[in-house]
C-alpha positions in Angstrom: -72.9 -88.3 71.2 -73.3 -86.3 68.4 -74.9 -87.9 65.0 -74.6 -87.1 61.5 -74.6 -88.0 57.8 -72.4 -89.8 55.4 -71.1 -88.3 52.1 -69.6 -89.9 49.0 -66.2 -92.0 49.4 -63.0 -90.1 48.7 -62.5 -88.3 44.8 -59.8 -86.3 43.3 -61.0 -82.5 44.0 -60.7 -80.7 40.5 -58.3 -77.7 40.6 -61.3 -75.3 40.0 -63.0 -76.4 43.1 -60.1 -76.0 45.6 -60.8 -73.4 48.0 -58.3 -71.1 50.0 -55.3 -71.5 47.9 -54.3 -72.9 44.6 -50.2 -73.3 44.7 -48.1 -74.1 41.8 -48.1 -77.6 40.0 -44.4 -77.5 41.0 -45.4 -77.5 45.3 -46.4 -81.5 44.6 -43.3 -82.2 43.0 -41.6 -84.0 46.4 -38.3 -83.8 44.8 -38.9 -79.9 44.6 -41.4 -79.4 47.2 -39.0 -77.6 49.2 -38.0 -74.9 47.0 -41.4 -74.4 45.7 -42.1 -73.2 49.3 -40.2 -70.2 48.5 -42.2 -69.3 45.3 -45.2 -69.5 46.8 -44.0 -67.1 49.9 -43.0 -64.7 46.9 -46.4 -64.8 45.3 -48.5 -64.6 48.4 -45.8 -61.2 49.2 -46.2 -60.2 46.2 -50.3 -60.3 46.4 -49.9 -58.5 49.7 -50.9 -61.5 52.1 -48.4 -62.1 54.5 -50.5 -64.2 56.2 -50.6 -66.4 53.8 -47.1 -66.6 53.0 -46.3 -67.1 56.7 -48.0 -70.7 56.1 -45.7 -71.3 53.6 -42.3 -70.1 55.5 -43.4 -71.9 58.0 -43.4 -75.1 56.4 -40.1 -74.7 55.4 -39.0 -73.7 58.9 -40.1 -77.3 59.9 -38.7 -79.6 57.2 -35.1 -80.7 56.6 -32.4 -78.7 57.9 -34.1 -75.0 57.2 -31.0 -72.0 57.0 -30.6 -68.7 58.7 -32.6 -67.5 55.7 -35.8 -69.3 56.3 -35.9 -68.2 59.8 -34.9 -64.3 58.4 -37.7 -64.8 56.1 -40.4 -65.7 58.8 -39.4 -63.1 61.0 -39.9 -60.4 58.5 -43.7 -61.6 57.3 -44.2 -62.2 61.1 -43.5 -58.4 61.4 -45.6 -57.7 58.7 -48.6 -59.4 59.8 -48.1 -57.6 63.5 -46.7 -60.2 65.3 -43.1 -58.4 66.2 -42.1 -60.4 69.3 -42.1 -63.8 67.3 -40.4 -61.5 64.7 -37.6 -60.7 67.1 -37.6 -64.4 67.8 -37.1 -65.9 64.6 -34.6 -62.9 63.9 -32.5 -64.2 66.8 -32.8 -67.8 65.6 -31.4 -66.7 62.1 -28.4 -65.0 63.6 -27.8 -67.8 65.8 -27.7 -69.9 62.6 -25.4 -67.3 60.3 -23.9 -64.5 62.3 -21.8 -64.0 59.0 -24.4 -63.3 56.4 -24.9 -59.9 55.7 -28.5 -60.1 54.9 -29.2 -61.7 58.3 -26.5 -58.4 60.1 -28.5 -55.7 58.0 -32.1 -57.0 59.4 -30.8 -57.6 62.7 -29.2 -54.4 63.1 -32.2 -52.2 61.8 -35.2 -54.4 62.8 -33.8 -56.5 65.6 -33.9 -55.7 69.5 -31.7 -53.6 71.1 -29.4 -56.4 72.3 -29.6 -57.9 68.9 -28.7 -54.6 67.0 -25.6 -54.6 69.5 -24.6 -57.7 68.5 -25.2 -57.3 64.8 -22.9 -54.1 65.0 -20.0 -55.8 66.9 -20.3 -58.8 64.2 -20.3 -56.1 61.5 -16.9 -54.6 62.6 -15.2 -58.2 63.1 -15.5 -59.0 59.5 -12.9 -59.6 57.4 -14.1 -57.4 54.1 -16.7 -55.3 55.7 -19.8 -53.9 53.6 -19.1 -49.7 54.0 -22.5 -49.1 54.4 -23.3 -51.8 57.2 -20.0 -50.6 59.0 -21.6 -47.2 59.2 -24.6 -48.5 60.5 -22.7 -50.5 62.9 -21.0 -47.3 64.4 -23.8 -45.2 64.5 -25.3 -48.2 66.8 -22.3 -48.6 69.0 -22.1 -44.9 69.8 -25.7 -44.8 70.4 -24.9 -47.6 73.1 -22.2 -45.2 74.6 -18.6 -46.0 72.7 -16.8 -43.3 72.6 -14.2 -44.7 70.4 -14.3 -47.4 67.8 -11.4 -48.2 65.3 -10.6 -51.2 62.5 -6.7 -51.8 61.5 -5.2 -54.5 59.3 -2.0 -55.6 57.5 -2.3 -56.6 54.2 0.6 -56.0 51.3 3.1 -54.2 53.3 0.7 -51.7 54.4 -1.7 -50.4 57.5 -5.1 -49.7 56.7 -8.0 -48.6 58.3 -10.2 -46.0 59.9 -11.0 -45.0 63.7 -14.0 -42.7 64.5 -14.3 -40.9 68.1 -16.3 -38.4 70.0 -15.1 -34.8 70.3 -13.2 -32.7 68.0 -10.0 -33.3 68.7 -6.6 -34.7 67.1 -6.1 -38.7 67.8 -2.8 -40.1 67.8 -1.3 -43.3 67.0 1.9 -44.8 68.3 3.1 -48.1 66.2 5.8 -50.1 68.8 7.5 -52.6 67.1 11.3 -53.0 66.7 11.1 -49.2 66.8 8.7 -46.5 67.9 6.8 -45.0 65.2 4.1 -41.8 66.1 1.3 -40.4 63.8 -1.5 -37.5 64.3 -4.5 -38.4 63.1 -6.6 -35.5 62.5 -10.4 -35.3 62.2 -11.7 -35.9 58.3 -14.7 -33.2 58.1 -16.4 -35.1 55.0 -15.3 -38.6 56.3 -18.0 -41.2 55.9 -18.0 -41.8 59.2 -18.1 -38.7 60.7 -21.4 -37.2 62.0 -22.5 -34.7 64.4 -20.4 -35.1 67.4 -18.2 -37.5 65.9 -14.6 -36.9 64.0 -13.4 -40.1 62.0 -10.5 -40.7 60.0 -8.4 -43.2 57.5 -5.4 -44.8 58.2 -2.9 -45.8 55.5 0.6 -46.2 56.7 3.5 -48.9 55.6 3.8 -51.8 57.9 7.1 -52.2 59.7 9.1 -55.4 58.9 8.0 -57.3 62.1 5.0 -57.5 64.9 3.7 -53.7 66.0 1.6 -52.8 68.7 -0.8 -50.1 67.7 -1.9 -48.0 71.0 -4.4 -44.8 70.2 -3.9 -41.9 72.3 -6.6 -39.1 73.4 -5.1 -36.3 75.4 -1.6 -39.1 76.1 -4.4 -41.5 77.8 -4.5 -45.0 75.9 -7.9 -45.4 74.1 -7.1 -48.8 72.7 -4.4 -51.2 71.8 -4.2 -54.2 69.4 -1.2 -56.2 68.4 -0.1 -56.0 64.7 1.0 -59.6 63.1 3.1 -59.5 60.4 2.1 -62.8 59.0 3.1 -65.9 59.7 5.7 -65.6 62.5 9.4 -66.8 62.6 10.2 -68.2 65.7 13.9 -69.1 66.9 12.8 -72.0 69.3 16.0 -74.5 69.9 14.9 -78.1 68.9 14.4 -80.7 72.0 15.2 -83.9 72.5 13.2 -86.6 70.9 10.3 -87.8 73.2 7.7 -90.6 72.4 4.9 -88.4 73.1 4.4 -85.0 73.0 1.2 -83.1 74.3 0.6 -79.5 73.0 -1.8 -77.7 75.1 -2.4 -74.1 73.6 -4.0 -71.4 76.0 -5.6 -68.7 76.1 -8.4 -67.6 78.8 -10.3 -69.8 81.4 -7.9 -70.3 84.2 -9.8 -72.7 86.4 -10.2 -75.0 83.4 -6.7 -74.6 82.4 -5.4 -75.3 85.6 -7.5 -78.3 85.7 -6.5 -79.6 82.2 -2.9 -79.2 83.6 -3.4 -80.7 86.8 -5.4 -84.0 85.3 -2.5 -84.7 83.0 0.1 -84.3 86.1 -2.7 -86.9 88.0 -1.9 -89.1 85.7 -3.7 -88.5 82.5 -0.7 -88.2 80.5 2.5 -91.0 80.9 5.5 -90.3 82.8 7.8 -90.3 79.8 5.5 -87.7 77.6 6.6 -84.7 77.3 4.1 -81.3 78.0 4.3 -77.8 76.1 2.1 -75.3 77.3 1.7 -72.7 74.3 0.2 -69.1 76.0 -1.3 -67.4 72.7 -1.2 -63.7 74.4 -3.7 -64.8 77.3 -5.0 -61.4 78.7 -5.5 -63.1 81.6 -2.1 -61.9 84.5 -3.2 -64.7 86.9 -3.3 -67.6 83.9 0.4 -66.0 82.6 1.9 -66.0 85.8 0.4 -69.2 87.1 2.0 -71.1 83.8 5.4 -68.9 84.7 5.6 -70.5 87.9 4.5 -74.3 86.3 7.3 -73.9 84.3 10.2 -72.6 86.4 9.3 -75.7 88.3 10.0 -77.8 85.4 6.8 -79.3 84.9 6.0 -78.2 81.7 7.6 -76.4 78.7 6.2 -73.1 78.0 6.3 -71.0 74.8 4.6 -67.5 74.9 3.5 -65.7 71.8 3.6 -61.9 71.9 0.3 -61.4 70.2 -2.8 -63.5 69.8 -1.9 -66.1 66.5 -4.7 -68.8 66.9 -4.8 -72.1 67.7 -3.1 -73.5 64.6 0.0 -70.8 64.2 0.6 -71.6 68.3 0.6 -75.8 67.8 3.0 -75.6 65.0 5.3 -73.5 66.7 5.5 -76.6 69.4 5.5 -78.8 66.6 8.6 -77.3 65.0 10.5 -78.4 67.8 9.4 -81.7 67.9 10.7 -83.8 65.1 10.2 -87.1 66.2 7.8 -88.8 68.4 3.6 -88.7 68.3 1.7 -85.7 69.4 -1.2 -85.3 71.3 -3.2 -82.1 70.6 -5.2 -81.2 73.8 -7.6 -78.0 74.5 -7.1 -76.4 77.8 -10.2 -77.5 78.8 -10.3 -80.7 78.1 -9.8 -83.1 81.3 -7.9 -86.6 80.6 -8.6 -89.2 83.3 -5.2 -91.3 84.3 -4.3 -93.4 81.9 -6.3 -92.3 79.3 -3.4 -91.1 76.9 -1.1 -93.9 77.2 -4.1 -96.1 76.4 -4.3 -93.6 73.2 -1.0 -94.6 72.4 -1.2 -98.0 72.5 -3.9 -98.3 70.3 -2.4 -95.8 67.9 0.0 -99.3 67.2 -3.3 -101.4 66.5 -2.6 -100.7 62.8 0.1 -99.4 60.6 -2.6 -97.4 58.8 -3.7 -95.4 61.8 -2.9 -91.7 61.6 -5.4 -90.0 64.2 -7.3 -90.9 67.6 -10.1 -89.6 69.4 -11.5 -90.8 72.1 -15.1 -90.8 73.3 -16.1 -87.1 75.3 -19.2 -85.7 77.0 -18.5 -82.9 74.2 -17.1 -84.6 70.9 -19.4 -83.9 68.0 -19.1 -87.5 66.3 -17.6 -88.9 69.7 -19.8 -87.4 72.2 -21.7 -89.8 74.4 -23.8 -90.6 76.0 -26.0 -88.2 73.1 -23.7 -88.3 69.8 -23.3 -84.9 68.0 -24.6 -83.2 71.0 -22.8 -81.3 74.0 -23.7 -83.5 77.0 -23.2 -82.1 80.9 -19.7 -82.2 81.6 -18.9 -85.0 84.5 -16.7 -84.0 87.5 -13.4 -85.3 87.5 -14.5 -88.5 90.0 -17.4 -89.2 86.9 -14.9 -89.2 84.0 -12.7 -91.4 85.6 -15.8 -93.8 85.8 -16.8 -93.5 82.7 -13.1 -93.9 81.3 -13.2 -96.9 82.9 -16.5 -98.2 81.9 -15.5 -97.4 78.3 -12.3 -99.4 78.7 -14.1 -102.5 80.0 -16.8 -102.4 77.7 -14.6 -101.7 74.2 -11.0 -102.4 75.0 -8.6 -101.4 72.2 -11.6 -101.4 70.0 -11.7 -98.3 67.3 -13.9 -97.0 64.7 -13.3 -95.1 61.9 -14.3 -91.7 61.5 -14.6 -88.9 58.6 -12.1 -87.0 60.5 -10.8 -86.6 64.3 -11.8 -83.8 66.7 -9.2 -81.6 68.0 -10.2 -81.4 71.7 -8.1 -84.3 72.1 -6.2 -85.6 68.6 -3.7 -87.9 69.4 -1.3 -88.2 65.8 1.3 -90.6 64.7 4.5 -89.5 64.0 4.1 -91.5 60.4 1.0 -89.2 59.6 2.4 -86.1 61.3 5.5 -86.5 58.6 3.2 -87.1 56.0 0.7 -84.3 56.3 2.9 -81.3 57.7 1.8 -78.8 60.0 -1.8 -77.5 60.7 -3.2 -75.3 57.8 -3.3 -71.7 59.0 -6.0 -70.2 57.0 -8.8 -70.7 59.7 -8.1 -67.5 61.9 -8.4 -67.9 65.4 -9.7 -71.6 65.5 -12.2 -74.1 64.0 -12.1 -76.7 61.2 -7.6 -76.4 60.7 -8.1 -80.0 62.6 -10.5 -81.2 60.5 -8.8 -80.4 57.3 -5.8 -81.9 59.0 -7.7 -85.1 59.1 -8.8 -85.1 55.2 -5.3 -84.3 54.4 -4.3 -87.3 56.3 -7.1 -89.0 54.5 -5.8 -88.4 51.2 -2.7 -89.4 52.2 -3.9 -93.4 52.9 -4.1 -92.8 56.7 -7.6 -93.3 59.1 -8.8 -91.0 61.5 -10.6 -93.4 64.0 -12.3 -93.1 67.5 -10.8 -95.0 70.1 -13.7 -96.4 71.9 -12.1 -97.7 75.0 -11.2 -94.2 76.0 -13.2 -91.6 77.3 -11.8 -87.5 77.8 -13.8 -85.0 79.4 -14.5 -81.6 77.2 -15.9 -78.3 78.8 -16.8 -76.9 75.5 -15.3 -73.5 73.7 -15.5 -71.4 76.4 -12.9 -68.7 74.9 -14.4 -67.6 72.0 -18.2 -67.3 73.5 -20.2 -65.4 71.3 -17.5 -65.3 68.7 -17.7 -68.8 68.4 -20.6 -69.2 65.7 -19.2 -66.1 63.4 -15.9 -68.4 63.3 -17.4 -71.8 63.0 -19.5 -70.4 59.5 -16.9 -68.5 57.8 -14.1 -71.5 58.8 -16.5 -74.1 57.5 -17.2 -72.3 54.1 -13.5 -72.5 53.6 -13.3 -75.9 54.5 -16.0 -76.8 52.1 -14.6 -74.8 49.1 -11.1 -77.3 49.8 -13.1 -80.0 50.4 -16.6 -80.2 48.6 -17.5 -83.9 49.5 -17.0 -83.1 53.2 -20.5 -82.2 54.2 -21.7 -85.7 52.5 -19.3 -87.8 54.3 -20.0 -86.2 57.3 -23.6 -86.4 57.0 -23.4 -90.3 56.0 -21.5 -90.8 59.0 -24.0 -89.3 61.1 -27.0 -91.0 59.1 -25.0 -94.4 59.7 -23.8 -93.9 63.5 -21.4 -96.7 63.7 -20.1 -96.1 67.1 -23.6 -96.7 68.4 -22.7 -100.1 69.7 -19.3 -99.2 71.4 -21.5 -95.6 73.1 -24.4 -99.4 74.1 -21.5 -101.6 75.0 -20.3 -98.7 77.7 -24.3 -98.0 78.9 -24.9 -101.5 79.6 -22.4 -101.9 82.5 -23.8 -98.9 84.0 -27.7 -99.3 84.9 -29.0 -96.4 86.5 -28.4 -96.7 90.4 -31.2 -94.4 91.7 -35.1 -95.4 91.7 -36.4 -95.8 88.3 -39.5 -96.1 86.6 -39.7 -98.6 83.3 -42.2 -96.9 80.7 -42.2 -100.0 78.3 -43.7 -99.3 74.9 -44.2 -100.0 71.2 -43.6 -98.0 68.2 -45.8 -94.8 66.9 -48.5 -93.3 69.2 -47.4 -95.5 72.5 -44.1 -93.9 72.2 -45.3 -90.3 71.6 -47.4 -90.9 74.8 -44.3 -92.6 76.4 -42.0 -89.8 75.6 -44.6 -87.1 77.0 -44.9 -88.9 80.2 -41.2 -89.4 80.4 -40.5 -85.6 80.0 -43.3 -85.1 83.0 -41.8 -87.6 85.4 -38.1 -85.9 84.6 -39.2 -82.6 86.0 -41.0 -84.1 89.3 -39.0 -85.1 92.1 -40.0 -88.8 91.7 -38.1 -91.9 90.1 -35.8 -91.4 87.2 -38.1 -92.4 83.7 -36.5 -94.8 81.2 -38.4 -95.6 77.9 -38.1 -99.0 76.8 -39.4 -98.6 72.9 -40.1 -102.4 71.5 -39.8 -102.2 67.7 -40.6 -105.3 66.6 -37.8 -107.9 68.1 -35.4 -105.3 69.6 -36.3 -102.9 72.4 -34.1 -99.5 72.4 -33.7 -98.1 75.9 -33.8 -94.3 76.1 -33.1 -92.1 79.4 -35.5 -88.9 79.3 -33.6 -85.7 78.6 -29.9 -86.9 77.4 -29.6 -89.1 80.3 -27.9 -92.6 79.9 -28.8 -94.6 78.4 -29.0 -93.4 74.4 -27.9 -96.4 72.7 -28.4 -99.4 74.2 -30.6 -102.1 72.7 -31.5 -105.8 73.2 -32.5 -108.6 70.6 -35.8 -110.4 73.0 -36.5 -113.0 70.1 -33.9 -115.4 71.7 -34.1 -116.3 75.4 -30.6 -115.1 75.8 -31.8 -111.5 74.3 -34.5 -111.4 76.6 -32.6 -112.4 79.5 -30.1 -109.5 79.0 -32.8 -107.1 79.0 -34.6 -108.3 82.0 -31.0 -108.7 83.8 -30.5 -105.4 82.7 -33.7 -103.4 83.9 -33.8 -105.8 86.9 -30.0 -104.2 88.0 -31.7 -100.4 86.7 -33.8 -100.4 90.5 -36.9 -100.8 88.5 -39.5 -99.7 91.3 -42.5 -99.4 88.7 -43.3 -100.5 85.4 -46.1 -98.5 83.2 -47.1 -100.3 80.0 -48.4 -98.1 77.0 -50.2 -100.1 74.6 -49.9 -103.7 75.9 -51.3 -105.4 73.2 -48.6 -104.5 71.0 -45.9 -105.7 73.2 -44.8 -109.4 72.5 -46.7 -111.8 75.1 -43.2 -113.3 76.5 -41.6 -110.1 77.3 -44.9 -108.9 78.8 -44.8 -111.9 81.1 -41.2 -111.1 81.8 -42.1 -107.4 82.9 -44.9 -109.0 85.1 -42.3 -111.3 86.9 -39.7 -108.2 87.3 -41.7 -105.5 89.1 -43.8 -105.6 92.3 -45.7 -103.0 90.7 -47.2 -102.7 87.0 -49.7 -100.2 86.0 -51.4 -99.7 82.5 -51.0 -96.4 81.5 -54.7 -95.1 79.4 -53.7 -92.3 77.1 -53.8 -94.0 74.1 -57.0 -96.3 74.5 -56.9 -98.4 71.3 -55.4 -101.4 73.4 -58.2 -101.1 75.8 -60.9 -101.0 73.3 -60.0 -104.1 71.3 -60.9 -102.3 68.1 -61.5 -103.6 64.6 -60.0 -101.7 61.7 -61.8 -98.9 61.4 -65.1 -98.2 58.8 -63.9 -98.1 55.2 -67.1 -98.4 53.2 -70.3 -96.9 52.4 -72.7 -95.8 55.0 -75.8 -97.6 55.0 -78.3 -94.3 56.4 -76.2 -91.4 54.9 -79.1 -89.2 56.2 -80.1 -91.0 59.2 -78.6 -89.5 62.9 -75.9 -91.3 64.5 -74.2 -94.7 63.3 -75.5 -97.1 60.9 -75.5 -100.9 61.4 -72.6 -100.7 58.8 -70.7 -98.3 60.9 -71.5 -99.9 64.2 -70.3 -103.4 62.6 -67.4 -102.2 60.9 -65.6 -100.3 63.5 -66.0 -100.3 67.2 -68.8 -102.6 67.3 -69.7 -104.4 70.4 -71.0 -107.4 68.5 -69.6 -110.6 67.4 -66.0 -110.6 67.3 -63.7 -112.3 64.9 -61.1 -114.6 65.8 -58.3 -111.5 65.8 -60.4 -109.8 68.2 -61.2 -112.9 70.6 -57.4 -113.5 70.8 -57.3 -109.8 71.9 -59.7 -109.7 74.6 -58.4 -113.0 76.0 -54.8 -111.1 75.8 -56.2 -108.0 77.2 -58.2 -110.1 80.3 -54.8 -111.5 81.4 -52.7 -108.4 81.0 -55.7 -106.5 83.4 -55.7 -109.5 85.7 -51.8 -109.1 86.5 -51.6 -105.1 86.3 -52.0 -103.2 89.8 -53.4 -100.1 88.6 -54.5 -98.1 85.4 -52.4 -95.1 85.0 -55.0 -92.4 83.1 -52.4 -89.8 81.4 -55.5 -87.3 80.5 -59.0 -86.4 81.5 -60.8 -88.3 78.6 -58.7 -91.5 79.6 -59.6 -91.0 83.7 -63.5 -90.7 82.5 -63.2 -93.9 80.5 -60.9 -96.0 83.0 -63.0 -95.5 85.9 -66.0 -96.2 83.7 -64.5 -99.6 81.9 -61.9 -101.0 84.5 -63.8 -101.1 87.7 -62.0 -103.8 89.0 -58.7 -102.4 89.4 -57.4 -99.4 91.1 -57.4 -96.0 89.1 -54.2 -93.6 89.6 -55.4 -90.1 90.6 -55.1 -88.1 87.5 -52.0 -85.5 88.2 -52.4 -82.4 85.9 -50.2 -79.3 86.1 -52.8 -76.1 86.7 -53.6 -74.3 83.1 -52.9 -70.5 83.3 -55.8 -69.4 80.4 -54.6 -66.8 77.8 -57.7 -66.7 75.8 -57.2 -65.7 72.0 -59.3 -63.8 70.1 -59.5 -65.2 66.9 -62.0 -64.4 63.8 -65.6 -66.5 64.4 -64.5 -68.1 60.7 -60.9 -69.0 61.6 -59.0 -71.5 60.8 -59.4 -75.4 61.7 -56.2 -76.4 63.7 -55.8 -80.2 63.4 -53.5 -81.4 66.5 -51.5 -84.3 65.4 -48.7 -85.4 67.6 -47.7 -88.9 65.5 -48.4 -89.7 61.5 -51.5 -91.6 61.5 -53.2 -92.6 58.1 -56.6 -93.0 59.9 -56.4 -89.4 60.7 -55.2 -88.2 57.4 -58.2 -90.2 56.1 -60.4 -88.5 58.6 -59.2 -84.6 57.8 -59.6 -86.0 53.9 -63.1 -86.2 54.7 -63.6 -83.1 56.7 -62.3 -80.8 53.9 -64.6 -82.4 51.4 -67.4 -81.8 53.6 -66.6 -78.1 54.2 -66.3 -77.7 50.3 -69.4 -79.2 49.5 -71.1 -76.8 52.3 -69.8 -74.1 50.1 -67.2 -73.0 53.5 -64.5 -71.2 53.1 -62.9 -72.5 55.8 -59.5 -74.1 55.9 -57.8 -76.7 57.7 -54.4 -76.5 59.3 -52.5 -79.7 60.5 -50.3 -79.1 63.4 -48.1 -82.2 62.7 -46.9 -84.2 60.4 -49.1 -86.7 58.0 -48.4 -90.0 56.4 -48.4 -88.1 53.5 -48.9 -84.5 53.6 -48.8 -83.8 50.2 -51.7 -86.3 49.6 -53.8 -84.1 52.2 -52.5 -80.9 50.7 -53.6 -81.7 47.4 -57.5 -81.2 48.3 -56.9 -77.6 48.3 -58.5 -76.8 51.8 -56.0 -78.9 54.2 -52.4 -77.4 54.9 -50.1 -79.3 57.1 -47.5 -76.9 58.7 -45.3 -80.2 60.1 -43.9 -81.0 63.4 -44.9 -78.8 66.3 -43.2 -78.2 69.3 -45.2 -77.7 72.9 -43.3 -74.1 73.2 -45.0 -73.5 69.6 -48.4 -73.7 70.0 -49.3 -69.9 71.6 -47.6 -68.5 68.5 -49.1 -70.5 65.6 -52.6 -70.5 66.9 -52.2 -66.9 66.8 -50.3 -66.5 63.2 -53.1 -69.2 61.9 -56.0 -67.3 63.3 -57.2 -70.5 64.8 -60.9 -70.5 66.2 -61.4 -74.0 66.4 -59.7 -77.4 67.4 -59.7 -81.0 66.5 -58.4 -84.2 67.3 -58.1 -86.0 64.2 -57.1 -89.4 66.0 -60.4 -91.8 67.4 -58.4 -93.0 70.4 -55.1 -91.1 71.0 -53.7 -87.8 72.3 -56.8 -86.5 73.9 -55.0 -85.2 76.8 -53.0 -82.4 74.1 -56.3 -81.3 72.2 -57.9 -80.9 75.9 -54.8 -78.6 77.3 -54.6 -76.5 74.5 -58.6 -75.8 74.9 -58.1 -74.8 78.2 -55.2 -72.9 77.9 -56.5 -70.8 74.8 -60.5 -70.7 75.5 -61.0 -72.5 72.1 -63.9 -74.9 71.3 -62.4 -78.5 70.2 -64.2 -81.3 68.6 -63.1 -85.0 69.4 -64.2 -88.0 69.8 -65.9 -89.2 72.7 -64.9 -92.3 74.7 -65.9 -91.5 78.0 -69.3 -92.2 76.9 -70.6 -89.0 78.2 -69.1 -88.9 81.4 -66.5 -85.9 80.6 -69.1 -83.4 79.7 -68.5 -80.7 76.6 -67.4 -77.1 77.9 -68.5 -74.5 76.0 -69.1 -75.4 72.4 -67.2 -78.4 72.2 -68.4 -81.3 70.0 -68.3 -84.4 71.5 -68.4 -87.1 68.6 -69.8 -90.4 68.9 -66.6 -92.6 68.2 -68.8 -95.0 66.2 -69.4 -92.8 63.4 -67.6 -93.3 60.1 -65.7 -90.7 58.7 -68.1 -89.4 56.1 -70.7 -88.8 58.8 -68.1 -87.3 61.6 -66.8 -84.8 58.7 -70.5 -84.1 58.2 -71.0 -83.2 61.9 -68.0 -81.2 62.2 -68.7 -79.1 59.2 -71.9 -78.3 60.5 -70.4 -77.5 64.0 -67.8 -75.2 62.4 -70.8 -73.0 60.9 -72.8 -72.8 64.2 -72.2 -69.4 66.3 -70.2 -71.2 69.3 -68.8 -70.2 72.6 -65.2 -70.4 73.7 -64.3 -73.3 75.7 -63.5 -72.6 79.5 
C-alpha cells in the first residue's frame, strides 16, 4: 500500500494562485456558463492556444443540446491542433445536425473528406437562394467528381431563371414543352461566373409559360437532363366524389415494396370496408410502381390521382381533399402499415369527445408516439408483430387517448369538423415535413385537440423517399414553422420532458413479458445503476440470455431492456403487497433464469426476499465494492499524523475501519451475512473485484471473470501531461478528493492540470480551484480521441470502491499509468508505474501521494 501525508482542510484558492488557466468571471455564472465557454474559446484561439480552446468547445459539445456550429468549431480547432481525422468526424456531425447552414457547408466543401465535399456541393446547389461564391465552389467540386453537365432552373414572378454549365465548347439547346413547345440555344459566355478552363456556362432568363413545362437540355441532340417546372399552385379539374364516412389518402412517390405492403395491409383489414382509398402518384420515377398503381385502379381497388410533376406531400394531399367535401380523412404515408381493425378503432375514438380534431396511433417510428422508446426510431416489426402489438395496445389501453402538442403525419386521422374549420394543409413547406404539424397547431388555435390513441398501433418504416435530402428539408421547414409558431419548441420540449404517454406505453409492456431466457439485473440508483447498464450492454452483445435492468428508486422499480428492447416505460411501486406482487408476477412470467444483484444493501429487504424466492440462481455482482465492505462515511476531518507514513488512527476510525462498529454498521453486517448466505455465487465485474472476492468471500463460488481481449494502442503523451480522472457517475466524495489533489499539486508548485472525464456533482465548484477542468460525460468510444487531444499522461479513479474496471481497461489499452485505491489487499499487482493507494488514506494524504507520484519519472502500464 502507498502511504502519504495530510494537508490542510479545503479552502478557497485566491485568483492569483490559480494554475493553468484563469477564465472570465462569467464562466462561473451558472446561467451564462454555456455562453462563457465560447468566450474562452475565442480568447485561447486569439492567443494561438488551440489545445486550450479545445477543452472549452469540447465541454460545450457535451452540455445541453450542442448545435452544428459547436461541432464545426470543435472540428476547426481539432484540425488546427493536428487532429485531422477527429476534425473530419466533428465536421460530419455538424453537417448532420444542420445541412442548411452556410458556414458548415462552406467548411465541408473546403476542408472535408471527399465524400463530405461532394455531399456539401449537392446540398449547396439544392438551396432555394444559394450564395454565388458557394455555387461556384460546388460546381467546381462536382466537375472534379466527374460531372459533365449541371444546371439550376427555377420559376419566379412569371420568369424562368437559372444557369447551365457543361464540359466542351458546343452550344446547348433548351427545349420547353408545355401547352406549346419552345426551343432556345444557350451559347457559352466566356466571362460567365461559372466558366472555367474546359467548362462552358450560360445564364438562363426567359419568360415563363402559363402552365407547367418540362425543360429538356440537349447536347448533340441527346438529352443531358430533364426537369419539370411547375407554374405554382396547380388547378385540378377532378370531379367531386360521392360522400364517404372515411377517406384514406396515400401520397405515393417511391419505394415500390413498401408502398405495395401499405396498400395490401389496408386491403387486409387495416381500412374499414366502407372507407374510400385514394392514391396520389406524385410523379413517381418508378415505372414498376406506376404500372402497379394503374392496375389496382383499373381493378377498382383504389382511386388514382397522378400529378404531372412532383408537387410534394401537401399539394398531393390537398388535391385529394378537394374531392372529399364530407366525412373524416386519414392521411397515411405509403410506408405505414395499419394492422387489421386499426383505422376503424381510430374512427371510434374520434367520436369519444366533440373537440377531438386529430388522432395519431402509437408506432415504432412516430416521434412523440414512438413505442417502446419515445421520440426515437425503433426497429420496424414484421406484419405479424405489428398486429400483436396492436392487439396488446387495445387490450391495455382500449379507447383511451392522451393529448399531444400536435399529431404526426405518418398516420393522421382528421375529423370532418376539424378539417372544415382549419382547411387544407399549408403548401409553404416544399416537398414535405412540418405541414402536418402546422395543420395541427392551427387546429389547436381553433379549439380542437390533437390526441394519441393509445390503444392503436401502426407500423411505420420511415422516410425512405427523401434519404440524404431529409435533414436539409427538416431544418429548412423547422425554421419556417418556428417563425410562424414561436412557442412550438417550448410546448414540444415540455411534452417530451413530462412524457404523459409513459403510463400507456408501460401498460402495453406489462402485458408482454419476455419469452426468451432473461437475466434480471437488479440495482439501485447511482453507481450501481451505471454498472448494471454496462453489464447489460455486455450481455446484450453476447449470445446468452436477454438482460433486463430492474432499477429500484425508492419504493419504485423501473424496468428497462438493453439497447432499446422492451420494456422501456414499465414501473411498479412495491411499497405495498399488491405492488410487490405485481412486480414479482411480471418477473416470474419473464422467464428469469438468473438474477444479478448490484449493491444489494441498498435494496429494500422485502424486495430482496422476494427476489431470492423467485430465481433458482442469484449472483452478487462485485464491481461496486461498497456494499461488500459495509463502510462508514469516508473520513472528513483533520489527519492526526500528517507527517507519518500510512493512515493515522483518525483516518482509520473515520473511514474504512475494521474496529468497533456502530449500530448502523452492525445492522449492515447482519444484512450482508444474510444476503451472502442465500446467494449462489459472486460475479466479479473487473480484475480488482475478482481478487477481492476470492480473498474475502471464500465460502462462496466466485464466477470466472470474462473480459474481452484488450488490443493495446499505446499513446505517446508528454511526461508532464494532464492527469485524467475517470468519473463514470457523479459522486460528491470523488469531487472532494479531486479538489484535494488539485490543491496538493498547487502547493507542490506543479503546473500539471487535472481533466475530469465525466460529470461532477458540482462542475463549477471543482473548476473554481483553477487546475481542475471538467469535460463532461464521455461515451466509451470517445476515450481514445480525448486521451490524445487532452495530452493525458496518467489516469486516476477518484472513486474509492467503484469503477475500477473502466480505468483498468483504459490503462491497459493505451499503456497509461493509473492511480487507484487497492481493495485487493495487494493481490492485484500494480503494473508498470501504477500507484496502488491504501483505501484507508484520508483525502489529504491520498492527494499528497498522488501529487508526489505524478512528479516521479514513471514507466507506462503494460
